[in-house]
Every structure is written in structure tokens, then in C-alpha cells.
C-alpha positions as CSV (number, residue, x, y, z in Angstrom):
1,X,-21.6,-10.3,115.1
2,X,-23.6,-9.4,112.0
3,X,-24.1,-12.1,109.4
4,X,-22.7,-10.6,106.2
5,X,-25.0,-12.7,104.1
6,X,-28.1,-11.4,105.9
7,X,-30.4,-9.3,103.7
8,X,-31.1,-5.9,105.3
9,X,-34.8,-4.8,105.4
10,X,-34.9,-1.0,105.0
11,X,-37.3,1.6,106.3
12,X,-37.5,4.7,104.2
13,X,-37.7,8.4,104.8
14,X,-40.8,10.1,103.3
15,X,-41.3,13.4,101.5
16,X,-44.5,15.5,101.5
17,X,-44.1,17.5,98.3
18,X,-47.2,19.3,97.3
19,X,-47.9,17.1,94.2
20,X,-48.0,13.9,96.2
21,X,-51.0,11.6,97.1
22,X,-51.8,8.9,99.5
23,X,-51.2,5.7,97.6
24,X,-47.8,4.9,99.1
25,X,-49.5,4.7,102.5
26,X,-52.7,3.1,101.3
27,X,-51.3,0.5,98.9
28,X,-47.6,0.1,99.8
29,X,-48.2,0.1,103.6
30,X,-45.6,2.8,104.3
31,X,-47.3,4.0,107.5
32,X,-45.6,7.3,107.3
33,X,-47.4,10.2,109.0
34,X,-47.2,12.7,106.1
35,X,-50.0,14.1,104.0
36,X,-49.5,14.1,101.1
37,X,-46.9,11.4,100.8
38,X,-45.1,12.1,97.5
39,X,-42.0,10.0,97.8
40,X,-40.3,7.3,99.9
41,X,-36.6,7.0,99.7
42,X,-36.3,3.3,99.9
43,X,-32.6,2.6,99.6
44,X,-30.7,5.7,100.5
45,X,-27.7,7.1,102.3
46,X,-28.4,10.7,101.2
47,X,-28.6,13.1,104.1
48,X,-31.8,14.6,102.8
49,X,-33.6,11.3,103.2
50,X,-31.8,8.3,104.8
51,X,-33.0,4.7,104.9
52,X,-32.9,2.8,108.2
53,X,-32.3,-0.9,108.9
54,X,-35.2,-2.9,110.4
55,X,-34.3,-5.9,112.6
56,X,-31.0,-7.9,112.9
57,X,-27.7,-6.7,114.2
58,X,-28.1,-3.2,112.7
59,X,-31.7,-2.6,113.8
60,X,-32.5,1.2,113.9
61,X,-29.2,2.3,112.3
62,X,-29.1,4.4,109.2
63,X,-27.9,2.5,106.2
64,X,-25.3,5.2,105.9
65,X,-23.8,4.3,109.3
66,X,-23.8,0.6,108.5
67,X,-21.8,1.3,105.3
68,X,-19.3,3.5,107.1
69,X,-18.6,0.5,109.4
70,X,-18.8,-2.0,106.6
71,X,-17.7,-0.3,103.4
72,X,-17.0,-3.8,101.9
73,X,-20.8,-4.2,101.6
74,X,-20.8,-1.9,98.6
75,X,-18.5,-4.2,96.6
76,X,-15.3,-3.9,94.6
77,X,-16.7,-1.5,92.0
78,X,-17.0,1.1,94.8
79,X,-14.0,0.1,96.9
80,X,-12.8,2.9,99.1
81,X,-16.3,4.5,99.3
82,X,-18.8,4.4,102.1
83,X,-22.0,5.8,100.7
84,X,-24.4,4.4,98.2
85,X,-23.8,5.5,94.6
86,X,-27.5,5.3,93.9
87,X,-30.8,6.2,95.5
88,X,-34.1,4.2,95.0
89,X,-37.6,5.7,95.5
90,X,-41.3,5.1,95.2
91,X,-43.0,8.2,93.7
92,X,-46.8,8.9,93.8
93,X,-47.7,11.8,91.5
94,X,-51.3,12.7,92.3
95,X,-50.6,16.0,90.6
96,X,-48.1,17.1,87.9
97,X,-44.5,17.5,89.0
98,X,-42.6,20.5,87.8
99,X,-40.9,20.5,84.4
100,X,-37.3,20.0,85.5
101,X,-33.8,18.9,84.6
102,X,-30.8,17.5,86.4
103,X,-27.2,18.3,85.7
104,X,-24.2,16.1,84.8
105,X,-21.6,15.1,87.3
106,X,-19.2,17.7,86.0
107,X,-21.6,20.6,86.2
108,X,-22.9,19.6,89.6
109,X,-19.4,19.2,91.1
110,X,-18.5,22.7,89.8
111,X,-21.8,24.5,90.7
112,X,-23.4,22.5,93.5
113,X,-20.6,22.1,96.0
114,X,-19.2,18.9,94.7
115,X,-22.5,17.0,94.6
116,X,-23.2,14.3,91.9
117,X,-25.3,14.9,88.9
118,X,-28.4,12.8,88.3
119,X,-29.2,10.2,85.7
120,X,-32.3,8.2,86.5
121,X,-34.9,5.7,85.3
122,X,-38.6,5.2,86.1
123,X,-40.5,1.9,86.1
124,X,-44.2,2.6,85.9
125,X,-46.1,0.7,88.6
126,X,-49.6,2.1,87.9
127,X,-51.3,5.0,86.2
128,X,-54.7,6.4,85.5
129,X,-56.2,6.0,82.0
130,X,-54.9,8.7,79.7
131,X,-51.8,9.3,81.8
132,X,-48.7,10.9,80.2
133,X,-45.4,12.4,81.1
134,X,-43.0,14.9,79.5
135,X,-39.8,13.4,78.2
136,X,-37.5,15.7,76.2
137,X,-38.5,17.8,73.2
138,X,-40.5,17.0,70.1
139,X,-37.8,18.6,68.0
140,X,-34.5,20.4,68.5
141,X,-34.9,24.0,69.6
142,X,-32.3,26.8,70.1
143,X,-31.3,28.1,73.6
144,X,-32.9,31.4,72.7
145,X,-36.3,29.7,71.9
146,X,-36.0,27.7,75.1
147,X,-35.5,30.8,77.2
148,X,-38.3,32.7,75.4
149,X,-40.8,29.8,75.8
150,X,-40.0,29.6,79.5
151,X,-40.6,33.4,79.8
152,X,-43.9,33.3,77.9
153,X,-45.3,30.0,79.4
154,X,-45.4,28.2,76.1
155,X,-42.7,25.6,76.9
156,X,-45.1,22.6,77.0
157,X,-46.0,23.2,73.4
158,X,-42.7,21.8,72.3
159,X,-42.3,19.1,75.0
160,X,-42.6,15.4,74.1
161,X,-45.7,14.2,75.8
162,X,-45.6,10.4,76.0
163,X,-48.6,8.2,76.9
164,X,-47.8,6.1,79.9
165,X,-48.9,2.5,80.7
166,X,-48.2,0.1,83.6
167,X,-44.9,-1.6,83.0
168,X,-43.4,1.1,80.9
169,X,-39.8,2.1,81.5
170,X,-38.2,5.5,80.9
171,X,-34.4,6.2,81.0
172,X,-33.6,9.9,81.8
173,X,-30.0,10.8,81.3
174,X,-28.8,14.0,83.0
175,X,-29.7,17.0,80.9
176,X,-33.1,15.5,79.8
177,X,-36.0,17.9,80.4
178,X,-38.8,15.9,82.0
179,X,-41.9,15.8,84.3
180,X,-44.0,13.0,85.7
181,X,-47.6,14.1,85.3
182,X,-50.7,13.4,87.4
183,X,-52.0,9.9,88.2
184,X,-48.7,8.0,87.8
185,X,-46.9,5.8,90.4
186,X,-43.3,4.8,89.6
187,X,-40.2,3.2,91.1
188,X,-37.2,5.4,90.5
189,X,-33.5,4.4,90.4
190,X,-31.1,7.3,90.3
191,X,-27.7,8.6,91.1
192,X,-27.2,9.5,94.8
193,X,-28.1,13.2,94.2
194,X,-30.8,15.6,95.1
195,X,-30.0,18.4,92.6
196,X,-33.0,19.5,90.6
197,X,-33.4,22.6,88.4
198,X,-37.1,23.6,88.1
199,X,-38.0,25.2,84.8
200,X,-41.8,25.5,84.9
201,X,-44.1,24.9,87.8
202,X,-47.6,25.9,86.6
203,X,-47.5,29.0,88.8
204,X,-47.9,26.9,92.0
205,X,-47.1,28.1,95.5
206,X,-45.4,26.0,98.1
207,X,-46.5,25.3,101.7
208,X,-45.1,28.8,102.7
209,X,-47.6,30.4,100.3
210,X,-44.8,31.7,98.0
211,X,-44.1,30.6,94.4
212,X,-41.7,27.6,94.3
213,X,-38.2,28.6,93.2
214,X,-37.2,28.2,89.6
215,X,-33.6,27.6,88.4
216,X,-33.8,29.0,84.9
217,X,-30.1,30.0,84.3
218,X,-28.7,26.7,85.4
219,X,-31.4,24.8,83.4
220,X,-30.4,26.8,80.3
221,X,-26.8,25.7,80.9
222,X,-27.5,21.9,81.2
223,X,-30.6,21.1,79.2
224,X,-30.3,19.0,76.1
225,X,-32.7,20.8,73.7
226,X,-33.4,17.7,71.5
227,X,-35.7,14.7,71.3
228,X,-34.7,11.8,73.6
229,X,-32.5,9.2,72.1
230,X,-33.7,5.6,71.7
231,X,-31.8,3.2,74.0
232,X,-30.9,-0.5,73.8
233,X,-30.2,-2.0,77.2
234,X,-29.7,-5.6,76.0
235,X,-32.6,-7.1,77.8
236,X,-32.3,-5.0,81.0
237,X,-34.9,-2.4,82.0
238,X,-32.0,0.1,82.1
239,X,-28.2,0.0,82.1
240,X,-25.7,2.7,82.3
241,X,-22.4,3.5,84.0
242,X,-24.3,4.1,87.3
243,X,-26.7,1.2,87.6
244,X,-28.2,-1.9,85.9
245,X,-31.9,-2.5,86.6
246,X,-34.1,-5.6,85.9
247,X,-37.6,-6.5,86.8
248,X,-38.4,-10.1,87.8
249,X,-41.8,-11.9,88.1
250,X,-42.2,-15.0,90.2
251,X,-39.4,-17.4,91.2
252,X,-35.8,-16.5,90.2
253,X,-32.2,-16.9,91.4
254,X,-29.5,-14.3,91.6
255,X,-26.1,-13.6,93.1
256,X,-24.7,-10.8,95.1
257,X,-21.1,-11.2,94.1
258,X,-17.9,-9.5,95.2
259,X,-18.4,-6.7,92.6
260,X,-21.7,-5.2,93.8
261,X,-24.4,-5.1,96.4
262,X,-28.0,-5.9,95.2
263,X,-31.1,-3.9,95.9
264,X,-34.4,-5.7,95.8
265,X,-37.5,-3.4,95.7
266,X,-40.7,-5.5,96.0
267,X,-43.1,-3.6,93.7
268,X,-46.0,-6.0,93.8
269,X,-47.2,-9.3,95.4
270,X,-45.6,-11.4,98.1
271,X,-43.1,-14.3,98.5
272,X,-39.9,-15.3,100.2
273,X,-36.2,-14.3,100.0
274,X,-33.5,-16.8,100.8
275,X,-29.9,-15.7,101.2
276,X,-27.1,-17.0,103.4
277,X,-29.2,-19.8,104.8
278,X,-31.9,-17.3,106.0
279,X,-35.4,-17.2,104.6
280,X,-37.6,-14.1,105.1
281,X,-41.1,-13.2,103.9
282,X,-41.3,-10.3,101.5
283,X,-44.2,-8.2,100.3
284,X,-45.2,-5.3,98.2
285,X,-43.6,-2.0,99.3
286,X,-40.5,-3.6,101.0
287,X,-36.9,-2.8,100.2
288,X,-34.0,-5.1,100.8
289,X,-30.2,-4.5,100.6
290,X,-28.0,-7.5,100.0
291,X,-24.4,-6.8,100.8
292,X,-21.8,-7.5,98.2
293,X,-20.4,-11.1,98.4
294,X,-23.5,-12.3,100.1
295,X,-23.6,-15.0,97.4
296,X,-26.5,-16.9,95.9
297,X,-30.1,-15.8,96.7
298,X,-33.5,-17.0,95.7
299,X,-36.8,-15.2,95.5
300,X,-40.0,-17.4,95.4
301,X,-43.6,-16.6,95.2
302,X,-46.0,-14.4,93.3
303,X,-44.1,-11.1,93.6
304,X,-42.3,-8.6,91.3
305,X,-39.0,-7.3,92.5
306,X,-37.0,-4.6,90.9
307,X,-33.4,-5.7,91.0
308,X,-30.6,-3.1,90.9
309,X,-26.8,-3.6,90.8
310,X,-24.1,-1.1,90.3
């Protein structure tokens, strides 16, 4: 019988998107045979990139299968469901990502076969000197100007280019035009969705030698053509209806109560995790799922976990 208080170590799926690098293998010890390795889906039940349990009673099973058998692991806030409401990734952008946007839940459910929209957040783990990303617009523009600038390749002239530093956090509500640019490594927490509308892709071709698909009409429908709004998350890295994210450094205590599971993504360092009478060693790059109602847990050592609840 599985111990419901036992933290589940997860093994990710990887993605070899053309803009990726090698840092997730080199520095986060992913050992995934993909070149480049752009993303690892660390806590996921999405069919496009599932996570798998390592060790214990569920060894080798997809997290999705575990949650179908034990939906109570999600917690009371998602009672009656059996898939994760969120998806957590590491992203290594060796090159610029496309300028893109994600739809709201309502738009995605109508136009994308009932899928969820995508609100997300990024926590910057490292970046090269002078790194920046695109985050909304510098000023409000009309839909007509937006369409014209896409057509004549001048869109970046009105995008809000923000300098990036290690430890920065960006909250990206659905509808926000954005792009992670080269030389940035982030942890991403997002809704459980893989719906992206590319607006501008620098004229690149994919692995098949053809230009990567753009999704202009849908992007025109959903994009907020305004500067990003300042957010106050009350001491959290990010907080919204979909997730609450905090970063911890060194020793701390927490609780996986009856309301929500807890995701611990170890972004740096090493230490130990104690939960339900079990103590395990943790290190940079690892992802742990603590089922709802696991109770009190303790992290000790010189490590930095990203802590996510729903």
C-alpha cells in the first residue's frame, strides 16, 4: 500500500524546440537524450509531456495515472478532478523564443476543443549579462496597428523590452504578448495547457525546413494591446486564481493540507526533505509532488525550492 504522506520524486519529459540549449542537461542533471534540450516538464499530467514517478509504490507510473487512482491527492480545491490544474517546467532559452500569446480559458474552450487557457509566471534562475525579454507593449496600440506591424515586421519596435536579472519574477496573464529572449533560464509555473499563438518568429524554419506556423488571427483576437499591469502578490512571487508560488532559501517548514497538494521544485543547491516520517535527499533540478493532506514537511540545507500550491 502506498504511503499517502510519501513525497513523489518526478522524472520529466523533455522538449527539443529549436531555441533550446544544453544547460538543463549540463547543470540540472536531466540526462535526457535530446539536443537541444529546451524544456523539461517537471510536474505535469499533460499528454504532450507527462511526468513519471521515480521509486516507491508508484515507480515508473505517469503522475496522471497516479492521480486517476488517487484523485484525493489533488486536494479539496480540485475535488472531482483527476488531472493537475498546473504544469511546471524548466526552460533554457539559448536563442530567442517566438513572440507569442496565450488565450483565456473562455477563448481556448471555444476555439481549442475545450482546452484551458494559459496564465503563467517565470522565475529567473540565471541569465547572461544584458539579457532581456519582451513583456507586453510600451504603450497602448490599436488592433489595426498591431496587425500592420506584424505584417511589416516592426512589431518589436513597440514591445516592452525588460532587462532581466537572476531572481526576477514575471507574471504573465493570458492575453499578454511576451517572449523569453536568448541567454535566460527560468522555472515556469502555468496552467495545464499547451495552447500558444505565435505572432512573430524572426523568419526561422523548423526541423522540417519549413517556416514555423504563425497564428495571427487568433493572436489578434486575444492579445491585450497595452502595457503590463503592476501586480501586488502580498509577499508571494505570484498569486492568482490558478496558483500561488513562493521561493524559499535554506531551512523552512510547510504544510500540505487537505486543500491542496504542494509542488517543490529544487532550483539550486542540495538538502533534505522530511514528510510523513520519511527523509529524502534533494538536489538542484529535482521535482517533488506532495499529495494533499500529507501534513507537515520540512526542508533543510543549502537549497532553493520553488513552492507551488493551488
